C-alpha positions in Angstrom: 68.1 -8.6 32.7 65.7 -9.0 29.8 62.8 -11.4 30.0 60.9 -12.5 26.9 58.5 -15.5 27.4 55.3 -16.2 25.6 52.5 -18.8 25.4 50.9 -19.6 22.1 49.9 -22.9 20.5 49.3 -23.2 16.7 45.8 -21.8 15.9 45.2 -21.0 19.5 42.9 -18.0 20.0 44.9 -16.9 23.1 48.4 -15.5 23.1 50.2 -14.3 26.3 53.6 -12.6 26.4 55.6 -11.6 29.4 58.5 -9.2 28.7 61.0 -7.2 30.7 63.3 -4.8 29.0 66.1 -2.4 30.1 67.0 -1.2 26.6 65.3 1.2 24.2 62.5 -0.4 22.3 59.1 0.1 20.9 56.4 -2.1 19.5 56.9 -3.3 15.9 55.9 -0.9 13.2 52.4 -0.8 11.9 51.0 -2.5 15.0 47.4 -3.5 14.8 45.3 -6.6 15.1 42.5 -7.2 12.6 40.7 -9.8 14.7 42.4 -9.7 18.1 41.6 -7.9 21.3 44.6 -6.8 23.4 45.0 -6.3 27.1 48.3 -4.6 28.2 49.4 -4.4 31.9 52.5 -2.4 32.9 54.1 -4.1 35.8 57.0 -1.7 36.2 58.1 1.5 34.5 56.3 4.1 32.5 55.5 4.4 28.8 53.9 6.5 26.2 51.0 4.7 24.4 49.8 5.9 21.1 46.2 4.6 20.5 44.2 5.5 17.4 44.9 9.2 17.2 46.1 10.2 20.7 49.0 9.7 22.9 48.6 8.6 26.6 50.7 8.2 29.7 50.8 4.6 31.0 52.3 4.0 34.4 53.0 0.9 36.4 49.7 -0.6 37.6 47.8 0.6 34.6 45.6 -1.8 32.5 45.1 -0.9 28.8 42.3 -2.4 26.6 42.7 -2.2 22.8 39.8 -3.2 20.5 40.2 -5.1 17.3 41.6 -3.0 14.3 42.9 -0.1 16.4 46.4 1.2 15.7 48.6 1.3 18.8 52.2 1.5 19.9 54.1 1.9 23.1 57.4 3.7 23.4 59.6 5.1 26.1 59.0 8.3 28.1 62.3 9.1 29.8 63.5 5.7 30.8 63.8 2.5 28.9 63.4 -0.1 31.7 59.9 -1.6 31.9 58.1 -4.9 32.5 54.7 -5.7 31.0 52.3 -8.6 30.4 50.4 -8.7 27.1 47.3 -10.7 26.3 45.9 -11.1 22.8 42.8 -13.2 22.0 40.1 -13.4 19.4 36.4 -14.1 19.3 37.1 -17.8 18.8 38.1 -18.1 22.4 34.5 -17.5 23.4 32.8 -18.9 20.3 30.7 -21.4 22.3 29.6 -18.8 24.9 29.2 -15.8 22.6 26.0 -14.5 24.2 27.4 -15.0 27.7 30.6 -12.9 27.2 29.6 -10.4 24.6 28.5 -7.8 27.1 31.7 -8.3 29.1 33.8 -7.7 26.1 31.8 -4.7 25.0 32.2 -3.1 28.5 36.0 -3.0 28.3 36.7 -2.8 24.5 34.2 -0.3 23.1 36.4 2.7 23.9 40.0 3.6 24.5 40.3 2.4 28.1 43.2 2.8 30.5 42.4 1.8 34.0 44.5 3.3 36.8 44.4 0.9 39.7 45.0 1.6 43.4 47.4 -0.6 45.3 44.8 -3.0 46.5 43.4 -3.4 43.0 46.9 -3.8 41.6 47.4 -6.7 44.0 44.2 -8.3 42.8 45.0 -8.0 39.1 48.7 -9.0 39.6 47.6 -12.1 41.4 45.7 -13.1 38.3 48.4 -12.1 35.9 51.3 -13.8 37.8 49.2 -16.9 38.0 49.0 -16.7 34.2 52.8 -16.5 34.0 53.2 -19.4 36.3 50.8 -21.5 34.2 52.6 -20.6 31.1 55.9 -21.8 32.5 54.6 -25.0 34.0 52.5 -26.1 31.0 50.6 -28.7 33.0 47.4 -30.5 31.9 44.5 -28.2 30.8 46.7 -25.1 30.8 44.7 -23.5 27.9 41.5 -23.9 29.9 43.1 -22.6 33.1 44.4 -19.5 31.2 41.0 -18.9 29.8 39.4 -18.9 33.2 42.1 -16.5 34.5 41.4 -14.1 31.6 37.7 -14.2 32.4 38.5 -13.3 36.0 40.6 -10.4 34.7 37.8 -9.1 32.5 35.2 -9.4 35.3 37.4 -7.6 37.8 37.9 -4.8 35.2 34.2 -4.4 34.6 33.6 -4.3 38.4 36.2 -1.6 38.7 34.5 0.4 36.0 31.2 0.0 37.8 32.8 1.6 40.9 35.0 4.2 39.2 35.3 6.5 36.1 38.3 5.6 33.9 40.5 8.7 33.7 43.0 8.4 30.9 46.0 10.6 31.1 46.3 12.0 27.7 49.3 14.0 26.6 48.3 17.6 26.4 49.9 20.8 24.9 49.9 22.5 21.6 52.1 19.9 19.9 49.8 17.0 20.9 46.6 18.9 19.9 48.1 19.8 16.6 49.2 16.2 16.1 45.6 15.0 16.6 44.5 17.3 13.9 47.2 16.1 11.6 46.3 12.5 12.3 42.7 13.2 11.4 43.8 14.9 8.2 45.9 11.9 7.2 43.1 9.5 8.0 40.7 11.5 5.8 43.1 12.1 2.8 45.3 8.9 2.8 43.9 7.8 -0.5 45.5 10.8 -2.2 48.9 9.7 -3.7 50.2 13.3 -3.3 49.8 13.2 0.4 53.5 13.8 1.1 55.2 15.1 4.3 55.8 18.4 2.5 52.1 18.7 1.5 50.8 18.0 5.0 53.4 20.4 6.5 52.1 23.1 4.1 48.5 22.4 5.0 49.3 23.1 8.7 51.8 26.0 8.1 54.8 24.3 9.6 58.1 23.1 8.1 58.4 19.5 7.0 61.4 19.1 9.3 59.4 20.2 12.3 56.5 18.0 11.3 58.8 15.0 10.9 60.3 15.6 14.4 57.0 16.2 16.3 55.3 13.3 14.5 57.9 10.8 15.8 57.9 12.3 19.2 54.1 12.3 19.7 53.2 9.0 18.0 56.4 6.8 18.0 55.9 6.5 14.2 57.6 8.2 11.4 55.3 10.0 9.0 55.7 7.4 6.3 55.2 4.5 8.7 51.9 5.9 9.9 50.7 6.8 6.4 51.6 3.3 5.1 49.8 1.7 8.0 46.5 3.6 7.3 46.7 2.7 3.6 47.5 -0.9 4.2 44.8 -1.3 6.8 42.2 -0.1 4.3 43.7 -2.4 1.6 43.3 -5.3 4.0 39.7 -4.5 4.5 39.0 -4.3 0.8 40.9 -7.5 0.1 38.7 -9.3 2.7 35.4 -7.7 1.9 35.4 -6.8 -1.8 36.2 -8.4 -5.1 38.2 -5.5 -6.4 41.3 -6.3 -8.3 44.6 -5.9 -6.4 45.8 -3.2 -8.8 42.6 -1.2 -8.2 42.9 -1.5 -4.5 46.4 -0.2 -4.7 45.3 2.9 -6.5 42.3 3.4 -4.2 44.4 3.5 -1.1 47.0 5.9 -2.5 49.7 3.9 -4.2 50.8 4.8 -7.7 52.9 1.7 -8.2 51.6 -1.9 -7.8 55.1 -3.1 -7.1 55.5 -0.6 -4.3 52.1 -1.5 -2.9 53.0 -5.2 -2.9 56.3 -4.5 -1.1 54.8 -2.3 1.6 51.9 -4.7 2.0 54.2 -7.7 2.6 56.4 -5.7 5.0 53.3 -4.9 6.9 51.4 -8.3 6.9 54.1 -10.8 5.9 51.9 -11.8 3.0 51.4 -10.8 -0.6 48.0 -9.1 -1.2 46.7 -12.1 -3.2 47.7 -14.6 -0.6 46.3 -12.4 2.2 42.9 -12.4 0.3 43.0 -16.1 -0.2 43.7 -17.1 3.5 41.0 -14.7 4.8 38.4 -15.7 2.2 38.9 -19.3 3.3 
């Protein structure tokens, strides 16, 4: 039976989602958070997790920490059924205690971090997480404050774990995944070139476009065009927030020949037009 339950109030800096699935699924396309941290805990099952430019194993009892602005996506390994808890929050959650919690956040979010807990540690973390689920469902007085204190407990427990252990991420290995890392780096370097097609990248790495298309999806969970569009739109978002360049110039700078096509892809990715995105972030 599927479970899909979440906690989020309008303009709330904290969002928690509990999901159980027994069907094939993956995270939405172009999945990144400009200003949100993410904590992912796999309660049951096993998944592939593409983070930035590498693919990792994630097993039940693993905690994953994703920093702001990092591309990531989970997808199935050899079974669809899984259950996970997802926590997203931004700096506003600790705005009044920035100095107190900055070192805590840096300790767990300054690198790709997948913590593999032993049974005792899983019980400790799951007690906190299932308490969060209970609070989400009851919605009693001061639920937002209670959830915040539970998140702080989770972060502190994770830092203490790191002080006792070395995080050992289980990265997918083999020639396909090593080649894919090189291909990802190449795309990240040359995304602004409008001629960066599937065929041109395949030629660069002396493989067929069919083979590249197939291994790209297998290794990352993205199609080639999905990933390329994500990289381009992420840079366009940054330029819209941080520069005064015209939208048409930004489109060209990130590799789009057509302003109409850029606008369509941008809206599919962000739900906003480029102009509206700039307006809400500048405000």
